[in-house]
FINUFI-809654 format. One record per residue (C-alpha): y, z, x; residue number from 1; residue in three letters. Coordinates in steps of 0.1 Angstrom, whole numbers, plus 5000, padded with zeros to 4 digits. Layout:
REM residues N
[[Y,Z,X],NUM,ALA]
...
This chain:
REM residues 241
[[1734,5345,1525],1,MET]
[[1757,5321,1542],2,PRO]
[[1770,5324,1579],3,SER]
[[1800,5344,1585],4,SER]
[[1817,5311,1595],5,GLU]
[[1823,5287,1563],6,VAL]
[[1818,5250,1570],7,THR]
[[1827,5240,1533],8,LEU]
[[1844,5257,1506],9,ARG]
[[1853,5244,1471],10,LEU]
[[1875,5268,1451],11,ARG]
[[1881,5263,1414],12,ASP]
[[1878,5225,1417],13,VAL]
[[1884,5203,1386],14,HIS]
[[1880,5166,1390],15,ALA]
[[1873,5135,1368],16,GLY]
[[1881,5099,1361],17,TYR]
[[1909,5088,1340],18,GLY]
[[1913,5112,1311],19,LYS]
[[1878,5124,1314],20,MET]
[[1871,5155,1333],21,GLU]
[[1838,5159,1350],22,VAL]
[[1841,5191,1370],23,LEU]
[[1853,5221,1356],24,PHE]
[[1863,5248,1380],25,GLY]
[[1835,5244,1407],26,ILE]
[[1829,5271,1433],27,ASP]
[[1807,5262,1461],28,LEU]
[[1802,5272,1498],29,LEU]
[[1781,5259,1527],30,VAL]
[[1781,5282,1557],31,GLY]
[[1777,5273,1593],32,ASP]
[[1742,5258,1599],33,GLY]
[[1730,5262,1563],34,GLU]
[[1710,5237,1542],35,ILE]
[[1725,5239,1507],36,VAL]
[[1713,5222,1476],37,ALA]
[[1732,5210,1445],38,LEU]
[[1708,5202,1419],39,VAL]
[[1706,5193,1384],40,GLY]
[[1700,5165,1359],41,SER]
[[1715,5129,1360],42,ASN]
[[1750,5131,1348],43,GLY]
[[1757,5167,1356],44,ALA]
[[1787,5160,1380],45,GLY]
[[1768,5163,1413],46,LYS]
[[1779,5128,1428],47,THR]
[[1814,5135,1415],48,THR]
[[1814,5168,1436],49,THR]
[[1805,5149,1468],50,LEU]
[[1830,5122,1460],51,ARG]
[[1857,5149,1455],52,THR]
[[1848,5163,1489],53,ILE]
[[1853,5131,1509],54,VAL]
[[1883,5122,1490],55,GLY]
[[1871,5093,1470],56,GLN]
[[1880,5113,1438],57,VAL]
[[1911,5136,1440],58,LYS]
[[1907,5172,1428],59,ALA]
[[1930,5178,1400],60,ARG]
[[1931,5215,1406],61,ALA]
[[1915,5237,1431],62,GLY]
[[1909,5231,1467],63,THR]
[[1883,5216,1491],64,VAL]
[[1883,5232,1524],65,GLU]
[[1865,5222,1557],66,PHE]
[[1863,5247,1586],67,LEU]
[[1891,5267,1570],68,GLY]
[[1914,5235,1564],69,GLU]
[[1925,5224,1530],70,ASP]
[[1913,5187,1530],71,ILE]
[[1920,5181,1492],72,SER]
[[1945,5154,1499],73,ARG]
[[1931,5137,1530],74,GLU]
[[1919,5101,1528],75,PRO]
[[1881,5094,1534],76,PRO]
[[1884,5078,1568],77,TYR]
[[1903,5107,1582],78,ALA]
[[1876,5131,1571],79,LEU]
[[1849,5113,1591],80,THR]
[[1871,5118,1623],81,ARG]
[[1872,5156,1612],82,LYS]
[[1834,5157,1611],83,GLY]
[[1822,5151,1577],84,ILE]
[[1796,5122,1570],85,ALA]
[[1779,5110,1538],86,MET]
[[1747,5091,1531],87,SER]
[[1756,5078,1497],88,PRO]
[[1735,5074,1467],89,GLU]
[[1719,5039,1468],90,GLY]
[[1718,5040,1505],91,ARG]
[[1745,5012,1509],92,ALA]
[[1725,4995,1539],93,VAL]
[[1739,4961,1548],94,LEU]
[[1709,4940,1544],95,GLY]
[[1722,4911,1564],96,ASN]
[[1728,4933,1596],97,LEU]
[[1699,4947,1618],98,SER]
[[1690,4984,1618],99,VAL]
[[1709,4985,1651],100,PHE]
[[1739,4972,1638],101,GLU]
[[1739,4994,1607],102,ASN]
[[1736,5024,1630],103,LEU]
[[1765,5011,1652],104,ARG]
[[1787,5008,1621],105,LEU]
[[1781,5046,1616],106,GLY]
[[1794,5053,1652],107,ALA]
[[1827,5035,1646],108,TYR]
[[1845,5068,1655],109,THR]
[[1825,5071,1687],110,VAL]
[[1844,5052,1716],111,LYS]
[[1824,5065,1746],112,ASP]
[[1792,5043,1755],113,SER]
[[1774,5073,1769],114,VAL]
[[1777,5094,1736],115,ARG]
[[1769,5063,1715],116,PHE]
[[1737,5059,1734],117,LYS]
[[1730,5097,1731],118,LYS]
[[1735,5097,1693],119,GLU]
[[1713,5065,1689],120,LEU]
[[1684,5081,1709],121,GLU]
[[1689,5111,1687],122,ARG]
[[1686,5091,1655],123,VAL]
[[1655,5072,1668],124,TYR]
[[1639,5105,1677],125,ALA]
[[1642,5118,1642],126,LEU]
[[1633,5084,1627],127,PHE]
[[1609,5065,1651],128,PRO]
[[1605,5039,1625],129,ARG]
[[1641,5028,1630],130,LEU]
[[1633,5023,1666],131,LYS]
[[1603,5002,1659],132,GLU]
[[1624,4982,1635],133,ARG]
[[1656,4980,1656],134,GLU]
[[1661,4943,1653],135,ARG]
[[1650,4938,1618],136,GLN]
[[1675,4931,1591],137,SER]
[[1682,4962,1569],138,GLY]
[[1673,4942,1537],139,GLY]
[[1638,4938,1552],140,SER]
[[1631,4975,1552],141,LEU]
[[1612,4995,1525],142,SER]
[[1632,5020,1503],143,GLY]
[[1621,5048,1524],144,GLY]
[[1630,5030,1557],145,GLU]
[[1666,5023,1542],146,GLN]
[[1670,5058,1533],147,GLN]
[[1660,5069,1568],148,MET]
[[1686,5042,1579],149,LEU]
[[1713,5055,1557],150,ALA]
[[1708,5092,1571],151,VAL]
[[1706,5079,1606],152,GLY]
[[1738,5060,1602],153,ARG]
[[1756,5091,1589],154,ALA]
[[1744,5111,1620],155,LEU]
[[1757,5086,1644],156,MET]
[[1791,5102,1642],157,SER]
[[1775,5136,1650],158,SER]
[[1789,5153,1618],159,PRO]
[[1795,5191,1615],160,ARG]
[[1789,5185,1578],161,LEU]
[[1762,5160,1565],162,LEU]
[[1764,5152,1528],163,LEU]
[[1733,5137,1512],164,LEU]
[[1734,5120,1477],165,ASP]
[[1699,5117,1462],166,GLU]
[[1680,5110,1494],167,PRO]
[[1647,5111,1474],168,SER]
[[1657,5085,1447],169,LEU]
[[1636,5055,1444],170,GLY]
[[1614,5062,1473],171,ILE]
[[1577,5071,1477],172,ALA]
[[1569,5109,1476],173,PRO]
[[1553,5108,1512],174,ASN]
[[1583,5092,1527],175,LEU]
[[1607,5116,1508],176,ALA]
[[1589,5145,1523],177,ARG]
[[1591,5129,1557],178,THR]
[[1628,5125,1554],179,ILE]
[[1634,5162,1541],180,PHE]
[[1613,5175,1569],181,ALA]
[[1640,5161,1593],182,THR]
[[1667,5183,1578],183,PHE]
[[1655,5213,1596],184,GLN]
[[1660,5194,1631],185,GLU]
[[1692,5181,1620],186,ILE]
[[1705,5217,1611],187,ARG]
[[1693,5228,1647],188,GLU]
[[1712,5201,1663],189,GLU]
[[1746,5214,1650],190,GLY]
[[1751,5199,1613],191,SER]
[[1754,5220,1582],192,SER]
[[1740,5200,1552],193,ILE]
[[1747,5197,1513],194,LEU]
[[1720,5179,1496],195,ILE]
[[1726,5166,1460],196,VAL]
[[1694,5158,1443],197,GLU]
[[1675,5155,1409],198,GLN]
[[1642,5162,1425],199,ASN]
[[1647,5201,1423],200,VAL]
[[1614,5212,1435],201,SER]
[[1618,5191,1469],202,LEU]
[[1654,5201,1475],203,SER]
[[1648,5238,1468],204,LEU]
[[1620,5240,1491],205,ARG]
[[1639,5222,1518],206,ALA]
[[1671,5245,1514],207,SER]
[[1684,5279,1520],208,ASP]
[[1706,5284,1490],209,ARG]
[[1712,5263,1459],210,ALA]
[[1736,5256,1431],211,TYR]
[[1723,5245,1397],212,VAL]
[[1748,5222,1381],213,MET]
[[1751,5216,1342],214,GLU]
[[1776,5195,1325],215,ARG]
[[1803,5200,1354],216,GLY]
[[1796,5237,1356],217,HIS]
[[1775,5259,1379],218,ILE]
[[1757,5284,1358],219,PRO]
[[1732,5294,1385],220,LEU]
[[1734,5300,1423],221,GLU]
[[1713,5318,1449],222,GLY]
[[1687,5317,1474],223,GLU]
[[1664,5287,1471],224,SER]
[[1633,5306,1468],225,GLN]
[[1645,5329,1441],226,ALA]
[[1657,5299,1421],227,LEU]
[[1622,5286,1424],228,LEU]
[[1610,5314,1404],229,GLU]
[[1638,5315,1379],230,ASN]
[[1627,5312,1344],231,PRO]
[[1655,5288,1335],232,HIS]
[[1649,5266,1364],233,VAL]
[[1611,5265,1360],234,LYS]
[[1614,5256,1323],235,ALA]
[[1643,5231,1326],236,ALA]
[[1636,5214,1359],237,TYR]
[[1601,5221,1371],238,LEU]
[[1581,5216,1339],239,GLY]
[[1569,5251,1340],240,VAL]
[[1571,5270,1307],241,ALA]
C-alpha cells in the first residue's frame, strides 16, 4: 500500500494530441518513498501519461497533483524547481558534450557549488562507469551507459519524484538489470519513482506497486508481486499461458 504521504496523484486525467484523445480518465498514485511501475504495450498511453505529469501535454480534464498541489497548468521548467525530474525515452544524451557536462546540465537549478559536488558524487557512486568516463563524450558511450547518464542527469537536481521513461529500451539485459538495481538506492536517498516500461517482468520485480495500461485506460492495478501472478498479466505480457 502507498505511504500515507502522497507524492503524486492523477485524478480522472484525460489528455491527448489535437483531436485525438489518448488518456481516458486516468487515476494513479505514487506514495512517498514508493517505486511504482506503469506497464503496458507500445502505444498504450504510458509516455503520454508522463508528458502530462511534467506539463509537456496539458490535461484536458482532471488534475495532476504533486505533494498536494495542483500542477496541471504549470510549465515544465517550473516543475523541475518544485522537485520533479524525468529521464526521457531515448535518453536525449547530448553526444557532443562530455559525461560531466551532461550531468552539469541536469543540475541547472543547483546554484550552490557544495551541493553540486555532493550530487555529482552521489551519481558517480550509483554509476561508477560514469566516473570512469567523466571526460568522454556522451555520444561515445554504449546504450546502457547513456541510460545511466540519463538517469544520473535527472538525479542531479535531487528530485522528490523521479520519472523514468523506458529505462530498459534498447540496452543489453545485464545493463538493464544493473540500472534497475540502483532504483532501491535512489528510493532510500529520498526520491519516489514512477517507471514507465514495456518490459513488464523487469519493472514488476523492481517496483512496489504497478498499474497496467491498455489503450489509454488502467484496467489493472495492485501490488507488483500479485500482478506477476495475475493470469491476464502472465498471458498478455509475460508469455505464460
